[in-house]
C-alpha positions as CSV (number, residue, x, y, z in Angstrom):
1,L,-26.4,139.9,-78.0
2,Q,-28.7,139.6,-75.1
3,K,-27.6,140.5,-71.6
4,A,-27.8,137.7,-69.0
5,T,-30.5,138.5,-66.5
6,K,-29.5,138.3,-62.9
7,P,-31.7,136.0,-60.9
8,A,-34.1,137.7,-58.5
9,A,-32.9,137.9,-54.9
10,A,-34.6,135.5,-52.5
11,Q,-37.4,137.0,-50.5
12,N,-37.7,136.9,-46.8
13,Q,-40.7,134.8,-45.5
14,T,-42.5,134.7,-42.2
15,I,-43.9,131.8,-40.3
16,T,-47.4,132.3,-38.9
17,V,-48.6,130.2,-36.0
18,K,-51.9,130.0,-34.1
19,K,-50.1,130.6,-30.8
20,A,-46.4,131.3,-30.1
21,S,-46.7,130.2,-26.5
22,K,-48.9,127.7,-24.6
23,T,-49.2,127.1,-20.9
24,F,-50.4,123.9,-19.3
25,K,-51.2,123.3,-15.6
26,Y,-49.0,120.7,-14.0
27,K,-52.1,119.1,-12.4
28,K,-53.6,118.3,-15.9
29,V,-50.3,117.0,-17.3
30,K,-49.8,114.8,-14.2
31,K,-53.1,113.0,-14.9
32,A,-53.1,112.7,-18.7
33,K,-51.1,113.5,-21.9
34,Q,-51.9,116.8,-23.6
35,T,-51.8,117.5,-27.3
36,F,-52.2,120.5,-29.5
37,N,-51.3,121.6,-33.1
38,I,-48.9,124.4,-33.7
39,G,-50.7,125.3,-36.9
40,A,-47.7,126.9,-38.6
41,K,-47.9,128.2,-42.1
42,A,-45.1,129.5,-44.4
43,K,-44.3,129.7,-48.2
44,T,-42.0,126.7,-48.0
45,A,-41.8,123.3,-46.3
46,L,-41.7,123.3,-42.5
47,T,-39.7,121.3,-40.0
48,Y,-40.2,121.1,-36.2
49,K,-37.6,120.3,-33.6
50,L,-37.7,120.4,-29.8
51,T,-34.8,122.7,-28.9
52,K,-35.2,123.1,-25.2
53,G,-36.5,120.5,-22.7
54,N,-36.4,116.8,-22.4
55,K,-37.5,114.8,-25.5
56,K,-38.7,112.1,-23.1
57,Y,-41.7,114.4,-22.2
58,V,-42.4,116.5,-25.2
59,K,-42.6,115.3,-28.8
60,V,-43.5,117.1,-32.0
61,N,-44.3,115.3,-35.3
62,A,-43.6,116.3,-38.9
63,K,-47.1,118.0,-39.1
64,G,-46.6,120.1,-36.0
65,K,-48.7,118.1,-33.6
66,V,-47.2,118.4,-30.1
67,T,-47.7,115.7,-27.5
68,I,-46.8,116.4,-23.9
69,K,-46.6,113.1,-22.1
70,K,-48.4,112.3,-18.9
71,G,-46.2,113.2,-15.9
72,A,-44.0,115.7,-17.8
73,K,-41.9,117.8,-15.5
74,K,-42.6,121.4,-14.7
75,G,-40.6,123.9,-16.8
76,T,-40.2,125.6,-20.1
77,Y,-39.9,123.6,-23.4
78,K,-39.2,125.2,-26.8
79,I,-39.9,124.0,-30.3
80,T,-38.2,125.7,-33.2
81,V,-40.2,125.8,-36.5
82,T,-38.1,126.2,-39.6
83,A,-39.2,127.1,-43.1
84,A,-36.9,125.8,-45.7
85,K,-34.7,128.0,-47.9
86,T,-35.4,127.8,-51.6
87,A,-34.3,129.7,-54.7
88,A,-37.2,132.1,-54.1
89,Y,-37.3,132.4,-50.3
90,N,-34.8,132.7,-47.5
91,Q,-35.0,130.4,-44.5
92,A,-37.1,131.5,-41.5
93,T,-37.5,130.3,-38.0
94,K,-40.0,130.8,-35.2
95,V,-39.7,129.5,-31.6
96,I,-42.8,128.2,-29.8
97,T,-42.7,128.2,-26.0
98,I,-44.5,125.6,-23.9
99,K,-44.8,126.1,-20.2
100,I,-45.8,123.6,-17.6
101,K,-46.6,125.3,-14.3
């Protein structure tokens, strides 16, 4: 008889990003919309969600492109990037901070 092999434990993964925080001058945002790409990478599929701030002013698409609408209010906005849990990898999250000063 063969012994049943125990499945390997899921590994932890990390999300890497170009920049974990970004600051914009209110004068620039007041005049025109601003965009940038989070540039996140992980072993599994990524999702993006605005978790702090008004969705009316800051949007993030499925590919991690952030759009700050013209006239967005001063303050701190946060986007949570989540890497999906799979059989091989545990879920991971990273918070991106956007400041408008």
